[in-house]
C-alpha positions in Angstrom: -50.7 75.7 63.3 -46.9 74.5 62.2 -46.1 77.9 65.1 -48.2 77.0 67.3 -47.1 73.3 67.6 -43.6 74.1 68.5 -44.3 77.2 70.5 -46.8 75.1 73.0 -43.8 72.5 73.0 -41.8 75.6 74.4 -44.0 76.6 76.5 -46.3 73.7 78.0 -48.8 74.9 80.1 -49.7 78.4 78.0 -53.0 79.6 78.5 -55.5 79.9 76.3 -55.6 83.9 76.6 -51.9 83.9 76.3 -52.1 81.8 72.5 -54.9 84.3 71.2 -52.4 87.1 72.3 -48.9 85.4 70.4 -51.1 84.3 67.5 -53.5 87.3 67.3 -56.7 84.7 66.8 -60.0 84.4 68.4 -60.8 81.8 71.1 -62.8 79.8 69.1 -60.4 79.9 66.3 -57.7 78.5 68.4 -60.2 76.3 69.7 -60.5 74.6 66.0 -57.1 74.4 65.6 -56.8 72.2 68.6 -59.0 69.6 67.5 -57.6 69.8 64.0 -54.3 68.8 65.7 -56.0 66.0 67.1 -55.9 64.3 63.9 -53.0 65.2 62.5 -49.1 63.0 62.8 -46.6 61.0 61.2 -47.5 57.4 59.0 -49.0 55.6 59.6 -51.8 57.4 61.0 -52.8 54.9 63.7 -53.6 56.7 67.5 -49.9 56.1 68.4 -48.7 58.3 65.9 -51.1 61.4 66.0 -50.0 64.4 67.9 -51.5 64.5 71.5 -53.5 67.6 72.6 -54.2 67.9 76.3 -56.2 70.6 78.1 -56.5 71.2 81.7 -58.8 73.8 82.8 -57.7 76.9 80.6 -53.9 75.2 79.5 -52.8 73.8 76.6 -50.4 70.9 76.4 -48.8 68.9 73.9 -47.3 65.7 73.1 -46.2 62.8 70.7 -44.6 66.1 68.5 -41.4 65.9 69.1 -40.2 66.4 65.4 -41.8 70.0 65.2 -40.0 70.8 68.1 -37.2 72.0 65.8 -37.3 75.0 63.3 -38.9 75.1 60.6 -36.8 74.7 57.5 -36.4 76.7 54.1 -37.3 75.3 51.0 -34.7 75.5 48.2 -37.0 77.8 46.4 -37.1 80.0 49.3 -33.5 80.2 50.2 -33.1 80.9 46.4 -35.3 84.2 46.5 -33.7 85.2 49.9 -30.3 85.2 48.4 -31.2 87.1 45.4 -32.5 89.3 47.3 -29.7 89.8 49.8 -27.6 89.9 46.5 -30.0 92.7 45.4 -29.8 94.9 48.5 -26.1 94.9 48.9 -25.8 96.1 45.2 -28.6 98.8 45.9 -27.0 100.0 48.9 -23.9 100.8 47.0 -21.2 100.1 49.8 -19.4 97.2 51.3 -21.4 94.8 52.6 -21.7 94.5 55.5 -20.3 91.4 58.0 -24.2 90.8 59.1 -25.7 90.3 55.6 -22.0 88.9 54.2 -22.6 85.9 56.9 -26.3 85.1 55.9 -25.4 85.2 52.3 -22.7 82.6 53.2 -25.0 80.5 55.0 -27.6 80.4 52.5 -25.0 79.4 50.1 -24.3 76.6 52.1 -27.6 75.6 52.6 -28.2 75.3 49.3 -24.9 73.5 49.0 -23.0 75.9 47.0 -20.6 77.0 49.3 -17.5 76.6 47.4 -18.6 78.8 44.4 -18.0 82.2 44.1 -20.7 84.8 44.9 -21.3 85.5 41.3 -21.7 82.0 39.9 -23.8 80.9 42.7 -26.2 84.0 41.5 -26.1 82.9 37.9 -27.0 79.2 39.1 -30.0 80.0 40.7 -33.6 79.8 38.7 -36.8 80.7 40.4 -40.1 80.0 38.4 -41.9 83.1 37.4 -45.5 83.0 38.9 -46.5 85.9 36.3 -46.1 84.0 33.4 -48.2 81.0 35.1 -50.6 84.0 36.0 -50.8 85.3 32.2 -51.7 82.3 30.9 -53.7 81.2 33.3 -56.0 84.9 32.3 -55.6 83.6 29.0 -56.8 80.2 29.4 -60.0 81.8 30.9 -60.6 84.2 28.4 -60.7 80.8 26.3 -63.0 78.9 27.9 -65.5 81.3 28.1 -65.5 82.5 24.5 -64.9 79.4 23.3 -61.9 79.9 21.5 -59.0 77.2 20.1 -55.7 77.4 21.8 -52.3 76.5 20.3 -50.0 75.2 23.5 -46.3 74.1 24.1 -46.6 71.3 26.7 -44.8 69.4 29.1 -46.0 66.0 29.3 -44.8 64.4 33.1 -46.4 61.1 32.0 -44.0 60.9 28.3 -41.2 63.0 29.8 -41.5 65.1 26.4 -42.5 68.5 25.2 -45.1 68.5 22.4 -47.0 71.5 20.5 -50.5 70.8 20.0 -53.8 72.9 19.2 -57.1 71.8 22.0 -60.2 73.4 23.4 -60.6 74.4 26.4 -63.5 73.3 28.2 -63.0 74.3 32.1 -60.4 75.3 34.8 -60.4 73.7 37.8 -58.2 73.8 41.2 -57.1 71.0 42.9 -54.3 69.7 45.3 -52.4 72.9 45.0 -52.9 73.1 41.2 -55.0 74.7 38.5 -55.6 71.9 35.6 -57.6 72.6 32.2 -59.9 70.1 30.8 -60.0 70.4 27.3 -60.5 68.9 23.6 -57.4 67.7 22.4 -57.3 67.8 18.8 -54.3 65.1 18.1 -55.6 62.5 20.4 -59.2 63.3 19.2 -60.2 63.0 23.3 -61.1 65.0 26.2 -58.0 65.3 28.5 -56.4 67.3 31.6 -53.4 69.2 31.5 -51.3 70.9 34.5 -51.6 75.1 33.9 -47.9 75.2 35.3 -46.5 72.8 32.6 -48.1 74.9 29.9 -44.6 76.7 28.6 -46.5 78.8 25.7 -49.8 79.6 24.7 -51.4 81.7 22.0 -55.3 81.8 21.8 -56.5 81.6 18.3 -59.9 83.4 16.9 -61.1 80.2 16.0 -64.5 79.1 17.7 -65.2 75.5 18.6 -68.4 73.6 19.5 -68.1 72.0 22.9 -68.4 67.6 22.4 -71.5 66.3 23.6 -69.8 63.4 25.1 -66.5 63.9 27.4 -63.8 61.3 28.0 -62.1 61.9 30.9 -58.6 60.4 30.9 -56.6 61.8 34.1 -53.9 64.0 34.6 -51.2 61.8 33.9 -51.8 61.0 30.9 -52.8 58.1 29.3 -54.0 56.1 32.2 -56.9 53.3 32.0 -56.2 52.5 28.8 -52.6 51.5 27.1 -51.1 48.1 26.4 -49.4 47.9 29.6 -50.4 45.9 32.5 -49.5 47.6 36.4 -50.1 45.2 39.4 -49.0 46.8 42.7 -49.1 45.5 46.1 -49.6 48.4 48.7 -48.8 47.7 52.4 -51.4 48.3 55.0 -50.3 51.7 55.9 -50.9 52.6 52.3 -53.6 50.4 51.5 -56.7 53.3 52.6 -55.1 55.7 50.0 -54.3 52.9 47.4 -58.3 52.1 47.4 -59.6 55.6 46.5 -57.3 56.2 43.4 -59.7 56.5 41.0 -56.2 55.1 38.3 -57.4 51.4 39.3 -59.3 49.3 37.3 -59.1 46.7 39.8 -58.6 46.5 43.9 -58.1 42.7 45.6 -57.6 42.3 49.2 -54.9 40.0 50.0 -54.8 39.9 53.7 -53.9 43.3 54.9 -52.4 44.0 51.7 -54.1 45.5 48.5 -53.1 44.7 45.1 -54.0 47.0 42.6 -54.0 46.7 38.7 -53.7 49.5 35.8 -53.4 49.9 32.3 -51.1 52.6 30.9 -49.0 53.2 27.9 -45.7 54.4 29.8 -43.9 53.5 32.5 -41.9 56.9 33.2 -44.3 58.7 35.3 -45.3 55.9 37.1 -41.7 55.3 38.3 -41.8 59.0 39.8 -44.5 58.4 41.5 -43.4 55.3 43.1 -40.5 56.4 44.4 -42.8 58.7 47.1 -44.2 55.6 48.4 -40.8 54.2 49.6 -41.1 50.9 50.9 -44.7 51.0 51.1 -45.1 49.8 47.9 -44.0 46.5 45.8 -44.2 46.1 41.7 -45.8 42.8 41.1 -45.4 43.0 37.2 -44.3 44.0 34.6 -40.6 43.3 35.2 -39.5 46.4 33.0 -41.1 48.8 36.3 -39.2 46.9 38.9 -35.9 47.0 36.9 -36.8 50.8 36.2 -37.3 51.7 39.6 -34.3 50.0 40.8 -32.1 51.6 38.5 -33.5 54.9 39.9 -33.1 54.0 43.4 -29.6 53.0 42.4 -28.8 56.4 40.9 -30.5 58.5 43.8 -27.9 56.6 46.1 -25.1 56.9 44.2 -25.1 60.7 44.4 -25.4 60.1 48.7 -22.7 58.3 48.3 -20.6 60.7 46.2 -21.9 63.5 48.2 -20.7 61.5 51.6 -17.3 61.1 49.9 -17.3 64.6 49.4 -17.7 65.6 52.9 -21.5 66.5 52.6 -24.4 65.3 54.5 
């Protein structure tokens, strides 16, 4: 659909047959996609913000989607992979780099903000996450869950922003929101916790078998949420109120006109600062003061980076 919308914007009135042929889909699939586009748009997701799809007899028209008219952009990871692939191609060819390939690599360096660096230094600076390592860890965890074998692992805790070593008893693997999660009995804390698999840095499956606990206490993917000494109160704007109401981390939710005041308890604020940045002006921290100050410092650091880049002539 990310290709379908820009295509129709450039070819308004395209017929069903044309679209089915261009995108190699059946008519029923095309109808399903067009019906789903009706539900897509930009925040606040009110009817005025949703994409408009109009079908006149056998022709398709799309409106309220000008932001899709621009070409899709590469992510930094995609650009890094593309640059490394071009570099490998240049070396394997064994001949001087063609002007076309040289131009492409130069544009990629500029897009990555590395236009002033020499090519060799650019390549050394790029680092791509290895999905092979995650797949191997996932395979080992699957075996540990099936055979009830304890594992020792080095894990990056997002909530505490630290790397720790721990022994856990794997109970199950679950997939959601684009990531694999391990639900396991955590020996250091004596509780059932959830760990994101891509944050497991090292893993060793022991030969020690364990007995699953009779009762499980589910803590959540962010660590110690729902318990802790710090009380946090947040006021969400109407645009985010519906989303906030569905979040399981809040112990209480109160309506304040069109706004929503949510409360949670935690033992760390660093993870919450990072999460709240994505909400922008849609959330206000009522308490504690430390969270407001921490969030303000993070925003100021981000703004200073942009200001510094602007001084250097960046965008």
